[in-house]
C-alpha positions in Angstrom: 0.0 0.0 0.0 1.4 3.4 -1.0 1.4 6.1 1.6 0.3 9.6 0.5 2.8 12.4 0.3 1.1 14.1 3.2 1.6 11.1 5.4 5.3 11.4 4.8 5.6 15.2 4.7 3.8 16.3 7.9 5.5 13.9 10.4 8.9 15.1 9.2 7.9 18.8 9.4 6.4 18.3 12.8 9.3 16.4 14.3 12.0 18.8 12.9 10.1 21.9 14.0 9.6 20.4 17.5 13.2 19.4 17.8 14.3 22.9 16.7 12.0 24.7 19.1 12.9 22.5 22.1 16.7 22.6 21.5 16.6 26.4 21.0 14.6 26.8 24.2 17.2 24.7 26.1 20.0 26.7 24.6 18.5 30.0 25.7 17.9 28.6 29.2 21.1 26.8 29.8 23.9 28.3 27.6 24.2 31.6 29.3 25.8 34.0 29.0 25.9 34.5 25.3 29.0 33.6 23.4 30.4 31.5 26.2 31.4 28.1 24.7 30.5 24.9 26.5 32.7 22.0 25.3 30.9 18.8 24.2 33.7 17.0 22.4 36.7 19.1 23.4 36.9 22.2 21.3 35.7 20.4 18.2 32.1 20.5 19.1 30.8 23.1 21.5 27.5 24.6 22.4 27.6 28.4 22.3 24.5 30.6 22.4 24.4 33.4 19.8 21.6 35.3 18.2 21.8 35.7 14.4 19.9 38.6 13.0 20.9 37.8 9.4 20.5 34.8 7.2 22.3 31.5 7.4 25.9 31.8 8.4 25.4 35.5 9.4 24.8 36.8 5.9 23.0 40.1 5.8 23.9 41.1 9.4 23.8 44.8 10.0 21.0 45.6 7.6 18.5 47.9 9.3 15.5 45.8 8.3 17.1 42.4 8.1 14.6 40.8 10.4 11.6 41.8 8.2 13.5 41.2 5.0 14.4 37.6 5.9 10.9 37.0 7.3 9.4 38.0 4.0 12.0 36.0 2.0 11.2 32.9 4.1 7.4 33.3 3.4 8.2 33.5 -0.4 10.5 30.5 -0.1 7.7 28.5 1.7 5.2 29.5 -1.0 7.6 28.2 -3.7 8.2 25.0 -1.8 4.4 24.6 -1.4 4.2 24.7 -5.2 6.9 22.1 -5.5 5.1 19.9 -3.0 1.8 20.2 -4.8 3.6 19.2 -8.1 5.3 16.2 -6.5 4.0 12.9 -7.8 2.4 10.5 -5.2 5.0 8.2 -3.7 8.1 10.3 -4.6 9.7 9.8 -1.2 13.0 11.5 -1.8 11.4 14.7 -3.1 8.8 14.8 -0.3 11.5 14.3 2.3 13.7 17.0 0.8 10.8 19.5 0.6 9.7 18.6 4.2 13.2 19.2 5.6 13.6 22.6 3.9 10.1 23.6 5.0 10.6 22.5 8.5 13.9 24.3 8.8 12.4 27.5 7.3 9.5 27.3 9.7 11.8 26.7 12.7 13.9 29.8 11.9 10.7 31.8 11.0 9.4 31.1 14.5 12.6 32.7 15.9 12.4 35.7 13.7 8.9 36.4 14.9 9.6 35.6 18.6 13.1 37.2 19.1 14.1 40.8 18.3 17.7 39.6 18.6 17.5 37.1 15.8 17.5 33.4 15.3 18.9 31.3 18.1 22.1 29.4 17.1 24.0 27.2 19.4 25.9 24.4 17.6 29.5 25.4 17.3 32.0 23.2 15.5 35.7 23.7 14.5 39.2 23.7 15.7 40.6 26.6 17.7 39.9 29.8 15.9 38.9 28.0 12.7 35.2 27.6 13.4 32.1 27.0 11.2 29.5 29.7 11.7 27.3 28.7 14.7 24.0 27.0 13.6 20.9 25.2 14.8 18.7 22.2 14.1 16.7 24.2 11.5 19.8 25.1 9.7 20.8 21.4 9.5 17.3 20.6 8.1 17.4 23.4 5.5 20.9 22.5 4.3 20.4 18.7 4.1 17.0 19.2 2.6 18.3 21.7 0.0 21.1 19.3 -1.0 18.7 16.4 -1.3 16.2 18.6 -3.3 19.0 19.7 -5.7 20.0 16.1 -6.3 16.3 15.0 -6.8 15.6 17.8 -9.2 18.9 17.1 -11.1 17.9 13.4 -11.3 14.5 14.4 -12.7 16.1 16.7 -15.2 18.5 13.9 -16.3 15.5 11.5 -16.7 13.5 14.1 -18.8 16.6 14.9 -20.9 17.1 11.2 -21.6 13.5 10.9 -22.6 13.7 13.9 -24.9 16.8 12.7 -26.7 16.5 9.0 -27.2 19.7 7.0 -27.8 20.5 6.5 -31.5 19.1 3.4 -32.9 21.4 0.5 -33.8 22.7 0.8 -37.4 20.7 -0.9 -40.0 23.7 -1.1 -42.3 24.1 -4.9 -42.7 27.2 -6.0 -44.4 27.5 -9.4 -45.9 30.5 -11.3 -46.5 30.7 -12.2 -50.1 
């Protein structure tokens, strides 16, 4: 029996958004003061509370209206993803999973943009010494992994359509006989 796309989509969105909200609440409550690293696996993985008013990895910080700009861009992205979801054939698990992950991550960070004047709560801090990846959260992991999966799925679809549009050349009908 084939499950509907909604039966795959909504549990993923719900789980990721709940995990994001719960982990961010724990970070805000327990990782104080801000910017104080708490080692998990030495200095390689730390938990450090920061608020990001910009986009992923701190892009757009310092813009006067960045909160509202990124809030609006998130709503536009969710509308586009909604269109992709509606166009997804029943049973296309990879595409549904990719869209669900991106949507869930977008919603998780959207909740923060609405709730916090300071920006999105980030707390996962990885790196070595001063060479650190920008601090991120569960929603960022979902958006990034979902976007990579969605790019792969759409590329595969494009390859399939291109192969169908340009069939392989037929075998040669030139028959030579030995005489």
